[in-house]
N, C-alpha and C positions, 0 to 999 in steps of 0.2 A: 473419338467420331466427332467429327466438324458439325458445329452447332448451326453452322449456315447454311448445311445441306437438309435439302428436302427429298420428298420421295421423288427414287428413282437415281439418287446421287447428284443431281444437280444443287449448284446452288442457285438462291431465289434470283440473283442475276441472269445464270444460265438458262434457267426455266422461263424467265421474261424474254430473252433473247429469242429462244426456241418460240415461243408464243406469238412473237413479233414479225420471224420468220412465216409461221402458218398463216396470220392473219394477213400478211403482203399475199401469199399464195392464193387464199379465199378469194382476197379482192381482185386479183389476176382471172382466176379459174372461171367466175360466176359474175353473171349480169347484173349489173344495179338494180333494184328495185324486187329482185328474186325473194321471197319470202326467208326459203331455206337459208339464202346468204347471211340474209340480216340475223337470224337465229343464230347462226355458228359462229359470225362476228361478234354477236352479242356473249357468247358464252366464253369465247376465246379473249374477250377482254377484260372480262369478269375475272378470269383465272388469271390472267397478266397483272391486273390489279392487284390481286391476293397475294401472287409472288413479290412485285414489289413491297407490298406491306410488310410482307412477313420478313423481307431482307433489312429494311428498316428498322422493325421490330427487334431481328435479332440482333443488330449492330447494339440499339440501345440498351437490350440486357448486356452484351457483352461490356457495353462502357460502364453500366452501373456494376458487375460483377467486378471489374477492374479496381472499382472505387471502393468497395466494401472489403475487398482483399486486403488492403494497406491500411485498414482502421482495426485498431485494437479493439478486444471484445465492448470496453466501455466505451467507446466512439460508437458501435453497431446501434447499443442500446439507446444511445441519445438520439440517434437518427431516426429509430422506430420510435421514439415516441414523439416525434416531430409530426 
């Protein structure tokens, strides 16, 4: 299983791209100043931010896993002690 994948089989990047498309559609379809437009845009922006953050976090975890994979057991103990 790909750790970069999130719910629905999308990567965080793909989910962010999908949300960006939806934001564009909502902005075009609804008039500025409508409370419903603002509510939907806030929810989509929040979801997009979480997708980007999770993608960044997944990349950092993968990087750390690669770093630890090459260490001997005594090297891992040294890092844990720090």
